N, C-alpha and C positions, 0 to 999 in steps of 0.2 A: 204546651196546651193546658196543662192544669192550672198555670198561673193565669192564663186569659180566662178561663172558665170562671175560677174564684173571683176575679176582677169584676166580670160582668155580673155574676150572681150576687155579689155582696153590694155591688151598686144599686140593683134591684131591691134587695131587702133592706138596704139601709134607709130607704124612704118609709119603711113600716115598722122598723125595729124601734124599740123604746130604749132612748139613749139616756134620759135623765132617771139615775137610780138613787135610792137613799144612801148607799155607800159604794165605794169604788169597786169595780170589777178587776181581777187581778189575773194573770197567767204567769207563773214562774217556771221556768225550764232550765235544766242544766244536763250536762252528759259530757263524754269523751269520744262520741262515735260520729258515724255519718250525718246523722239527722242534725245535730247540734253543731256540728263543726267545733267542737270543744268549748262552745259559748255557754255563758250564763246569762239568762235575760230575765227581767222582771217587768211585765208590761201591764199598764194600768189604764182604765178608762178615763181617770183623772189627767192622763197624759195625751188623750185624744184617740186611743185605741177604740175600736167597736168590737162588741161582742154580740154576735147574732147567732141565736139558736134556730134550728129547724129540726124536723124528723125526717130520718133517713133509715131505710131498712128497718123499720121498726124500733130503733134505738135512738139514742140521744146524739146529736151532732152540733157542733158549735164552732164557728170560725171566729178568729180574733184578728183583726187587721188594722192597718193604719188608714184606712180608706177615707178619702173626702172628695166631694164632687170637683172635677175638673183636674184631678192630680195626674201626673204623669206615671204611665203604668210601670215604667222602669224603677220608680221608687215604691211601689205598691209591695207590701210584704203581709203574708197571711199565714196563721197558724191554726191547724185543723185538728179537732178531737173528736172521734167516733167511738162509742160505747155501746155494747150490745149485751142484754142478758141471755144466759143458755136458753135453748129452746123457745126463744122468741118471747119470752116472759117480758113483763115491764120491770124496769130497773128500780130498785129500791135501795134503801141504805144498807150498807155491808160491805164486805170484803168479797172480791171476786178473783180467785187464784186461777193458774192456769189458761191464762187468756193467750189466744192467738190471733192473727190479723183478721179484723173485721172487714167486710161481711162474710169471709170464707171460713170463719171458724166451724168447728164441728158442732153437731146438733146439740150435744150436752155441754158445751164449753162457752164460757163467755167471750166476747169479741172486743179486740181494741185496736186503735189506728190512731197515732199521732204523727203529723207531719208539719214540718215547718219551712218556710221560703222555698217552696217547690221541691223539698227532699222529703222523700218517705220511704218505708220499706216494701219490699217484695214478701218477706216472711218475718215474723217477729214471734216473741213469747213474752209474757209478763204478767202483771197483775193490776188491778185498779181498786181503790177504796172509797166508796162513796160515804161522805159524812153528812150530807144533806141533800135532798133532792125533792123537788116538787113539779108539777105538770100543771099547765094551762088547761081550759076545756076543749082546746083543740089538740091536746097530746103532744104540745111542745113544750120543753122543759123550761119552767119559768124561775127555778132555782136550783143552783148546783154547786156543791162543794166536792171535789174530787180529787185525790193524789192518784198518780199513776206511774208505773215504771214499765219500759220495755227494752227487751235485748234485740238491739237491731239486727236485722238478718240472723235471727236465732243467735247472737252474740258475737257473729264474726265482724261486725262492723261497729262493735261498741254498744253503748248504753245510754238510754235516755230517762231521766226522771222529771216528772211536772207535777205542778199543782195549780188547779184552775178553781176560781171562785167567781161565780155568777149570780148576783142578787143574794149573796150569803154573807151573813156576819162573821162567819169563821174565817180567821186570817189564814193567808197562804203558808203552806210548810215549805221551809227552807233548809237546805243542809249545807254544810261548809265548803265541800268540795267535791268533784266527780268521783274522786276516790272512794267517798263513802258510800257510792251507790250500791256496790256489792253487799256491804253489811247492812244497809237498809233493807235491801230485797231479802236477805236471808231472815231478818227480824219479822218481816211480813209473812214470810212462808211459815215461819215458826207460829206465829198468831194464827194463821190459818189452819195448820194442822192440829194445834192445841183446841181450836174451836170445834173441829169436825170430831175430835176424840171427845171433847165434852158433850156433844150433842149425841153422840152414839150412845153414851150412858143412859140417856133418857129418851128413849124413841117415843115417836108419836107426840 
């Protein structure tokens, strides 16, 4: 059902989506769990993938797909990313730690949800780091550079790391192999804790 919905929705949005961009859009994803099935992919708009943004639950939602008019639905592949700031605030550049599955995250926590090829998590925990972001006048994201990490089913079903670039000149972040995910996650947690500690010394 999720695949059928995405197929119809992207078919509608593709007609009004801006496909000609100054630089290619990218989605890099790797992992060792349920969502990625141990695969590593680098998808690009220069190879025919569509990057379609829209607003959902007050957050940023972006679909990446190989859709083209008249295609066979069995060949359809879609990758979806949903990001939400804590407390329904507007997303800005910065690191968001302690994320859980959007849109069901706690009021004070950020939300994250990445799925690919009809595989998604019921529960997850992770983080995302927004390096570049801008919105159109209709509050739909018009530029985005984000790296993200999620523990699939809270770590019981493996891990996923991704790097998405939409209308941004920042190159995607890639890592050598899925076994590096744990180290990468610890590094970002360290940055987050260090940042909070630094801010606490200079209140207000």
